[in-house]
C-alpha positions, 0 to 999 in steps of 0.5 A: 546582481545579474550574476545573482539572476543568473544563479537564480535562474540556473537553480530554477532550471534545476529544480524544473528538471528535477520536478520533470524527473520525479514525474517521470519516476511513475504515473499518477495513483489510483484511489484504492476502494476503502473495505477496511471494515468488510471482514470478507474482503479483510478474509480474503485479503488475508488469504492471497497475502499468505499464499502470494506474499509471506513466500517473500515478504514478512510481517514481522509485527503481525500474529497469525491469531490477530486474524481473529479480530477479522472474523477468522477462527483459531481453527480456520486460521491454523487450517488455511492460512499457516503455511511458515509456522505451526504456532498460531501465536507466532509472527508471520515470517517469510519463508525465503532465506534472506541471504538467497532474497538478496543474491536473487532480488539485489535486496532483502524484500521489506517487512510489510506490517507497517507497508501501507502506512509508510507508502503515503505521499503527496500522490495519495495514501499508503493504500492508493500507492500499493494498489496502483503498484500492484496492477501495473507490472508489466514484462520487460525482458531487460530486467534480471526478473523479467518485469518492471512497474510503472508506480516503481520503475526499475523495481527488483520485485517480479510479479507475484500475482501474474498468474491471476492477472496474465502478462502484458507490455506496457506500450510507450510513446517518445514525446518531447518535454522541457527540452528532451524526449521522454517516454509516456505510458500509452496502454497495455498489450496483453501477452497472455490471459490471466486466471482472472478477468481485469475487474476480478483482479483489480478486486482481489488486489483491492482487497489485499490492500485494504488487509495490508492497510487493516495490518498497519493498524488492526485497532483502528476500528476500536480505536475509532469507536472509543474515540466517539464514546470520548467525544460524546462523553466530553460533550456531556460534561462540558454542557453540565459543567457550563450549566453548574458554573452558570447557576454557581455564579447566577447570584454574583454581580 
């Protein structure tokens, strides 16, 4: 019995340690503003996406002409959003060579078509994760890219939006926790300003995240609208069937 108790205690200690490490692996996610029905925000998000993301990341399951669903004309798409292809029916392919990407970043940058759906977790939705991730890059000279991230420590991706946000350094403080020292994030030190204020940058990231969320399920709005009509249809015929059933059996004892 003593041996069993010691084994259980050791297992509990390992689980506790694992939980601590999981918490240290990132910060709590901020709630992303939901603007997936705001066509202006989605259009701005699409513009940010093709200007700052498609250079390295593909969206292999999204065609440019699908952007008509967020209020853009085919001519607007051709004139303003197509830099890696000349056909509006083509998918969004990365401009970078996959071999060069792997050499520079250690891995080929992932496809972003479903990134907002795939990143959901205990901390919140995929949009919450992306909103937090894109706003918590900081300068770290120990990394090959010169950047690190609070939501994804040791990420191999550089800060693509640094010119908009500016350059910051994260300030950490050593604290004792569960018998060992850990670094706790305390705040930011601004190294150089960006072209946007903090509020403007947060709004821009929110637009980009909402576009990524929309891109993962472009038919969501249509599906929701059709779903409402289906429920109303079923409710109407449920009442009709109930009344017909009552009328059919009213004379049966």
